C-alpha positions as CSV (number, residue, x, y, z in Angstrom):
1,M,106.1,118.4,102.4
2,E,104.9,119.1,98.9
3,G,103.7,116.4,96.6
4,R,102.0,114.4,99.3
5,R,98.4,113.5,99.2
6,K,96.2,115.4,101.8
7,F,94.0,113.5,104.1
8,I,91.2,116.1,103.9
9,K,89.3,115.5,100.7
10,L,85.7,116.5,99.8
11,S,83.2,113.7,99.1
12,V,81.5,113.0,95.9
13,L,78.4,111.2,94.5
14,S,77.9,109.6,91.1
15,T,75.2,107.4,89.5
16,I,75.3,103.9,88.2
17,A,78.2,101.4,88.0
18,S,79.0,101.4,84.3
19,L,78.8,105.2,83.8
20,P,81.9,107.3,83.8
21,L,82.8,109.4,86.9
22,T,81.8,112.9,86.2
23,G,81.8,114.8,89.5
24,Y,79.6,114.3,92.6
25,P,78.1,116.1,95.6
26,K,79.1,115.5,99.2
27,T,77.6,112.4,100.9
28,P,78.0,112.4,104.7
29,F,78.1,109.0,106.4
30,A,75.3,107.9,108.8
31,S,76.2,107.4,112.4
32,S,76.0,104.1,114.3
33,G,72.6,105.1,115.6
34,N,71.0,104.7,112.2
35,A,69.5,101.4,111.0
36,P,72.2,99.6,109.0
37,V,71.9,99.5,105.2
38,Q,72.7,96.2,103.5
39,Y,74.0,95.6,99.9
40,K,75.0,92.3,98.3
41,P,77.1,92.2,96.2
42,Q,79.2,95.2,97.2
43,V,82.7,96.6,97.0
44,L,84.2,99.2,99.3
45,S,87.6,100.9,99.2
46,T,89.5,103.7,100.8
47,W,89.9,107.2,99.5
48,N,89.0,109.0,96.3
49,H,91.2,106.7,94.3
50,G,88.8,103.9,95.4
51,M,86.2,105.1,92.8
52,P,88.1,104.0,89.6
53,A,89.4,100.9,91.5
54,N,85.8,100.0,92.5
55,D,84.7,100.5,88.9
56,K,87.2,97.9,87.8
57,A,86.3,95.5,90.6
58,W,82.6,95.8,89.7
59,E,83.4,95.2,86.0
60,V,85.3,92.0,86.9
61,L,82.3,90.7,89.0
62,G,79.9,91.6,86.2
63,S,82.0,89.6,83.7
64,G,82.0,86.4,85.8
65,G,85.1,87.0,87.8
66,T,85.4,85.9,91.5
67,I,85.4,88.3,94.4
68,L,89.1,87.6,94.7
69,D,89.7,88.5,91.1
70,A,87.7,91.7,91.7
71,V,89.7,93.0,94.7
72,E,93.0,92.1,93.0
73,Q,92.2,93.8,89.7
74,G,90.5,96.7,91.3
75,V,93.5,97.9,93.3
76,M,95.8,97.2,90.3
77,V,94.1,100.3,88.8
78,T,95.6,102.4,91.6
79,E,99.0,100.7,91.4
80,N,99.0,101.8,87.7
81,D,97.9,105.4,88.4
82,L,100.9,107.6,87.6
83,S,99.3,110.6,89.4
84,N,99.2,108.6,92.7
85,L,102.1,109.2,95.1
86,S,101.1,106.7,97.7
87,V,100.5,103.5,95.8
88,G,102.7,101.7,93.2
89,L,106.2,102.3,91.9
90,Q,105.3,106.0,91.1
91,G,104.9,106.6,94.9
92,L,107.2,108.7,97.1
93,P,110.4,106.9,98.1
94,D,112.1,106.2,101.4
95,R,114.9,108.3,102.9
96,E,117.4,106.7,100.5
97,G,115.4,107.6,97.4
98,I,114.2,104.0,96.9
99,V,110.5,103.0,96.4
100,T,109.6,99.9,98.3
101,L,106.1,98.4,98.2
102,D,103.8,96.4,100.5
103,A,100.7,94.5,99.7
104,S,98.3,91.8,101.1
105,I,95.3,89.9,99.8
106,M,92.9,87.6,101.7
107,K,90.0,85.3,101.1
108,G,87.1,84.7,103.5
109,D,88.2,81.1,104.0
110,G,91.4,82.3,105.7
111,S,93.7,81.9,102.7
112,C,96.1,84.9,102.5
113,G,99.3,86.2,101.0
114,A,101.5,89.2,101.5
115,V,104.7,90.9,100.3
116,A,106.7,93.6,102.0
117,F,109.7,95.8,101.3
118,V,109.7,94.7,97.6
119,R,111.3,96.6,94.8
120,Q,110.8,96.8,91.0
121,V,107.5,94.9,91.0
122,K,104.7,96.9,89.3
123,H,101.8,95.0,90.9
124,P,102.7,93.8,94.4
125,I,99.1,92.8,94.9
126,S,99.4,90.1,92.2
127,L,102.7,89.0,93.8
128,A,100.9,88.7,97.1
129,R,98.2,86.5,95.5
130,K,101.0,84.3,94.1
131,V,102.4,83.9,97.6
132,M,99.0,82.8,98.7
133,E,98.3,80.4,95.9
134,K,101.8,79.0,95.0
135,T,103.7,78.9,98.2
136,P,103.2,77.4,101.7
137,H,103.9,80.8,103.2
138,V,101.9,83.9,104.0
139,M,104.5,86.6,103.7
140,I,107.7,87.0,101.6
141,V,109.8,90.2,101.9
142,G,112.6,92.1,100.3
143,E,115.0,90.4,97.9
144,G,113.2,87.1,98.5
145,A,110.0,88.6,97.2
146,R,111.7,90.1,94.2
147,Q,113.4,86.7,93.4
148,F,110.0,85.0,93.7
149,A,108.5,87.5,91.3
150,L,111.2,86.7,88.8
151,S,110.7,83.0,89.2
152,E,107.0,83.6,88.4
153,G,107.8,85.5,85.2
154,M,106.9,88.9,86.5
155,P,108.9,91.6,84.8
156,M,111.2,93.9,86.8
157,E,110.6,97.6,86.3
158,A,113.4,100.1,86.1
159,E,114.3,101.5,89.5
160,T,113.8,105.2,88.6
161,L,111.6,107.6,90.5
162,S,108.6,109.0,88.6
163,P,108.9,112.7,87.7
164,N,106.5,113.8,90.4
165,A,108.2,111.7,93.1
166,K,111.7,112.8,92.1
167,E,110.7,116.5,92.2
168,A,109.2,116.0,95.7
169,Y,112.2,113.9,96.9
170,D,114.7,116.5,95.7
171,R,112.8,119.2,97.6
172,W,112.7,117.0,100.7
173,K,116.5,116.4,100.5
174,E,117.2,120.1,100.9
175,K,116.5,119.7,104.6
176,A,116.1,115.9,104.9
177,N,114.1,116.4,108.1
178,Y,111.6,113.6,108.7
179,Q,108.7,115.0,110.6
180,P,105.3,113.5,109.9
181,I,102.6,116.2,109.6
182,I,99.0,115.1,110.4
183,N,96.6,115.3,107.4
184,I,99.5,115.9,105.0
185,E,101.8,112.9,105.5
186,N,101.7,110.3,102.7
187,H,100.0,107.3,104.1
188,D,96.8,106.9,102.2
189,T,97.0,103.2,101.2
190,I,94.2,101.7,99.1
191,G,92.4,99.0,100.9
192,M,89.5,97.2,99.2
193,I,86.9,94.7,100.7
194,G,84.3,92.9,98.7
195,L,81.2,90.7,99.0
196,D,79.7,88.7,96.1
197,K,76.1,87.7,95.7
198,D,76.7,84.3,97.2
199,G,78.3,85.7,100.4
200,S,81.9,85.1,99.6
201,M,84.3,87.8,100.7
202,A,87.8,88.9,99.9
203,G,90.1,91.9,100.5
204,S,93.2,93.6,99.2
205,C,95.6,96.3,100.4
206,T,98.5,97.9,98.6
207,T,100.8,100.9,99.2
208,S,104.2,102.5,98.7
209,G,104.2,103.3,102.4
210,L,105.1,106.3,104.4
211,A,107.0,108.9,102.4
212,Y,110.7,109.2,103.3
213,K,110.5,106.4,105.8
214,M,113.6,104.6,107.1
215,H,114.9,102.1,104.6
216,G,113.3,98.8,105.4
217,R,110.2,100.2,107.3
218,V,107.0,98.2,106.8
219,G,103.6,99.4,107.8
220,D,100.3,97.7,108.5
221,S,99.2,97.1,104.9
222,P,100.9,93.7,104.3
223,I,100.2,92.5,107.8
224,I,97.2,90.2,108.0
225,G,95.1,91.3,110.9
226,A,96.5,94.8,111.0
227,G,95.8,96.4,107.6
228,L,93.4,93.7,106.3
229,F,91.4,90.8,107.7
230,V,88.5,88.8,106.1
231,D,86.3,86.1,107.4
232,D,83.4,84.8,105.4
233,T,81.5,83.9,108.6
234,V,81.7,87.4,109.9
235,G,82.9,90.1,107.7
236,A,86.0,92.1,106.5
237,A,87.9,95.2,107.5
238,T,90.8,97.3,106.2
239,A,92.8,100.3,107.4
240,T,94.6,103.3,106.2
241,G,96.7,105.9,108.0
242,L,99.8,105.7,110.2
243,G,100.6,102.0,110.0
244,E,102.5,101.8,113.3
245,E,99.3,102.8,115.2
246,V,97.2,100.3,113.3
247,I,99.6,97.5,114.1
248,R,99.5,98.3,117.8
249,I,95.9,97.3,118.1
250,C,95.7,94.7,115.3
251,G,93.1,97.0,113.8
252,A,91.4,95.0,111.1
253,F,91.3,91.8,113.1
254,L,89.9,93.7,116.1
255,I,87.0,95.0,114.0
256,V,86.1,91.6,112.6
257,E,86.2,90.1,116.1
258,L,84.0,92.9,117.4
259,M,81.5,92.2,114.6
260,R,81.7,88.5,115.6
261,Q,80.6,89.5,119.1
262,G,77.5,91.3,117.7
263,R,78.7,94.9,116.9
264,T,77.6,96.5,113.7
265,P,80.4,97.4,111.3
266,Q,80.0,101.0,112.3
267,E,80.2,100.3,116.0
268,A,83.2,98.1,115.4
269,C,85.1,100.8,113.5
270,E,84.3,103.4,116.2
271,E,85.5,101.1,119.0
272,A,88.7,100.4,117.0
273,V,89.3,104.1,116.7
274,K,88.7,104.6,120.4
275,R,91.3,101.9,121.2
276,A,93.8,103.4,118.8
277,V,93.4,106.8,120.4
278,A,93.9,105.3,123.9
279,K,97.1,103.4,122.7
280,S,98.6,106.1,120.5
281,K,102.2,107.2,121.2
282,D,101.8,110.5,119.4
283,L,98.1,111.3,119.0
284,E,98.7,114.9,117.9
285,N,100.4,113.5,114.7
286,T,98.3,110.4,114.2
287,Q,95.5,109.7,111.7
288,I,93.8,106.3,111.1
289,G,90.8,105.4,109.0
290,F,89.0,102.1,109.3
291,L,86.5,100.6,106.8
292,A,84.4,97.4,107.4
293,M,81.6,95.3,106.0
294,N,79.8,92.3,107.5
295,K,78.6,89.2,105.7
296,E,75.1,90.6,105.3
297,G,76.5,93.7,103.4
298,S,76.1,96.3,106.2
299,F,79.1,98.6,106.3
300,G,80.8,101.2,108.5
301,A,83.8,103.6,108.6
302,H,85.4,105.8,111.2
303,A,88.6,107.8,111.6
304,I,90.6,109.6,114.3
305,R,90.3,113.0,112.5
306,P,88.0,114.4,109.8
307,G,89.2,113.9,106.2
308,F,88.8,110.1,105.7
309,N,86.5,109.0,102.9
310,F,85.7,105.8,101.2
311,A,84.2,104.6,97.9
312,Q,81.2,102.3,97.7
313,H,79.9,100.4,94.7
314,H,76.7,98.2,94.6
315,Q,73.9,97.3,92.2
316,N,72.1,100.6,92.9
317,G,75.0,102.9,92.3
318,R,78.4,104.2,93.2
319,K,79.5,107.0,95.5
320,L,82.2,108.5,97.7
321,I,81.3,109.0,101.3
322,D,82.9,111.0,104.2
323,S,83.4,109.0,107.3
324,G,82.8,110.3,110.8
325,S,85.7,110.8,113.2
326,W,86.7,110.8,116.9
327,F,87.7,114.5,116.7
328,K,85.0,116.6,115.1
């Protein structure tokens, strides 16, 4: 399944927030047995593409923007990245050759919005924010989401596959056999969670979804409580990986509730992975990564298999960190 982003990626380390990304050594993640490190303000996001996304989010915070502005504009960088085949309109299509997008956004006061199975909208995260702020609803999907975008003056993009996506899709059509392959399958969403200096939190999540999925399939990313959950009084969590398996355990909500009960973010992520492993319908072909932060600025991450990493940005620097995993 060529053209798909691999789960196994080396970690990297860079220096200060405003400096350009120039290459970085590996940074392993501390286990739950270590004393938690706290940073406030702080931005965390999934995967290598989280580094430039975090840079933008940090810039927004530094210029007086809110934490909600930061997590929205941060992931917009990834939605714009033409080299990315798992987020935005340049992502890999479904079985019918159509790119459909999912996104959600949430504030720590419980306000939230989401869109799913939406076409032709360049920035579904911004549309999700409009759902949150301008409608009485939480989620709008499909043609309804597209019509709402039009009513809000958002331009419709041409429904044409990007060159990289078209090349990959044409190769896939030669056999048209849908068989997810662990660590190769295209399900590396960007999820971002942030905490400002005053303790306000927000999160965002956006994806083009599972490559060559059935038309109409929706994963965990736009589902509040599955791919994303934020509560100012406790913390925030986001997920990446095979969405069906995240939905089964309400992954992000589970992690926040475990933190509410006194678990550290790291302990909560590890427990969520444990439950996902126990509930999995096809563990051999499943990968999930969780990322969490509490209201004090402690953070944690864990995955089913090695290969998941996350980007971190705070006042002392920026880096990409390898998470631990259930399978070593």
